C-alpha positions in Angstrom: 10.9 -45.9 -37.1 7.7 -44.3 -38.4 5.9 -45.5 -35.1 8.7 -43.8 -33.0 8.3 -40.6 -35.1 4.4 -40.7 -35.0 4.6 -41.3 -31.2 6.9 -38.4 -30.4 4.8 -36.1 -32.5 1.8 -37.1 -30.6 3.5 -36.7 -27.3 4.4 -33.4 -28.5 1.0 -32.1 -29.2 -0.4 -33.7 -25.9 2.0 -31.9 -23.9 1.2 -28.6 -25.9 -2.3 -29.0 -25.1 -1.8 -29.7 -21.5 0.5 -26.9 -21.1 -2.1 -24.3 -22.2 -3.5 -22.6 -19.2 -6.3 -19.8 -18.8 -4.5 -16.7 -17.6 -7.2 -14.5 -18.0 -8.1 -12.5 -14.8 -11.7 -12.4 -13.6 -13.8 -9.3 -14.8 -13.1 -6.2 -12.8 -9.6 -7.0 -11.6 -6.1 -6.2 -12.6 -2.5 -6.8 -11.7 -0.2 -4.0 -10.5 3.6 -4.0 -11.4 4.0 -5.3 -8.0 2.0 -8.4 -8.8 -0.9 -7.3 -6.6 -4.3 -8.4 -7.9 -6.6 -5.3 -7.2 -10.1 -4.5 -8.4 -10.3 -2.1 -11.1 -12.8 0.2 -9.0 -9.8 0.7 -6.4 -7.3 1.8 -9.0 -10.0 4.1 -10.7 -10.8 5.6 -7.2 -7.1 6.3 -6.7 -6.4 7.8 -10.2 -9.5 10.0 -9.6 -8.3 11.1 -6.0 -4.7 11.5 -6.8 -4.2 11.9 -10.6 -0.9 12.2 -12.4 0.7 9.9 -9.4 2.1 6.5 -9.6 1.7 4.4 -6.6 3.2 1.2 -5.4 0.6 -1.1 -4.4 0.5 -3.6 -1.6 -2.3 -5.7 0.2 -3.0 -4.6 3.8 -5.4 -7.4 5.2 -8.4 -7.5 3.0 -7.8 -3.9 1.7 -5.5 -2.3 -0.9 -2.8 0.2 -0.1 -1.2 2.8 -2.4 2.1 4.4 -1.5 3.5 7.4 -3.5 5.1 10.6 -3.2 3.0 13.6 -4.6 5.6 15.1 -7.1 4.0 18.5 -7.1 4.5 18.9 -3.1 7.0 16.2 -2.5 4.7 14.8 0.2 4.5 11.0 1.0 1.1 9.3 1.2 -0.1 5.8 2.0 -3.7 5.6 1.2 -5.8 2.4 2.0 -9.0 1.5 0.0 -11.4 -1.3 0.8 -12.4 -3.6 -2.3 -15.1 -1.5 -3.3 -12.9 1.6 -3.7 -13.9 3.4 -0.5 -11.2 5.1 1.6 -10.3 3.3 4.6 -7.3 5.6 5.8 -5.1 8.2 4.5 -1.6 8.7 5.9 0.4 11.7 5.1 4.1 12.6 5.9 3.8 16.0 7.6 6.3 18.7 8.3 7.7 19.6 11.9 5.2 22.5 12.3 2.0 20.7 11.5 2.0 18.1 14.5 1.0 18.7 18.3 3.9 19.5 20.5 3.5 16.4 22.7 5.2 14.5 19.9 8.3 16.7 20.0 8.3 16.7 23.8 8.1 12.7 23.9 10.9 12.4 21.3 13.2 15.1 23.1 12.7 13.2 26.5 12.9 9.4 25.1 15.3 10.0 22.1 16.9 13.2 22.2 19.5 12.7 19.7 17.2 11.1 17.0 15.7 12.6 14.1 12.1 11.6 13.2 9.5 12.0 10.7 5.7 12.3 11.9 2.9 10.9 9.7 -0.8 12.0 10.1 -3.4 9.2 9.8 -7.0 10.0 9.2 -9.8 7.4 8.9 -12.9 7.6 6.7 -14.6 9.2 9.5 -12.1 12.1 9.9 -10.5 10.7 13.1 -6.9 11.7 13.3 -3.8 10.1 14.9 -0.1 10.4 14.4 2.8 8.0 14.3 6.5 7.8 13.8 8.6 5.0 12.7 11.7 4.0 14.8 13.7 1.1 13.7 11.4 -1.8 13.6 8.6 -0.2 15.6 5.9 2.4 15.1 5.2 4.7 17.8 1.6 5.9 18.1 0.2 9.1 19.3 -3.6 10.3 19.7 -5.1 13.3 18.0 -3.5 15.6 20.7 -0.1 14.1 20.3 -0.1 12.1 23.4 1.8 8.8 23.4 -0.5 5.8 23.0 1.8 2.7 22.3 4.6 1.1 20.3 3.8 -1.5 17.8 6.3 -3.9 16.3 
């Protein structure tokens, strides 16, 4: 009986020691509430650029994207950073007076009864394009509001 009890205690301690894992993250990274591991430099850059805004984070290829609504202006943003915290792209929902007329013309011709929201996308070099979301597609326009393509 003592051998069985001793064996059980020994097995218990062996299991506990094997169950211990090192859950520490590497230096310089953190986990977002969404479970995305991001470099601290990326979140620090976001907090400097957009203070007092809480983002929902996701991966976009090798980059990190923060989606949020600026409460002071009620404007939606989608900001993409590389792993070093450099801006890759900034997307911003814009009102119906801030985009080229070609987009409205395209929609009135192709989807006359639909409402739509236009987003301005600006890369890190200042190049601007526009897009709208429609069902499971994205309709892309150039900087002048001319139709470019539909992406799924």
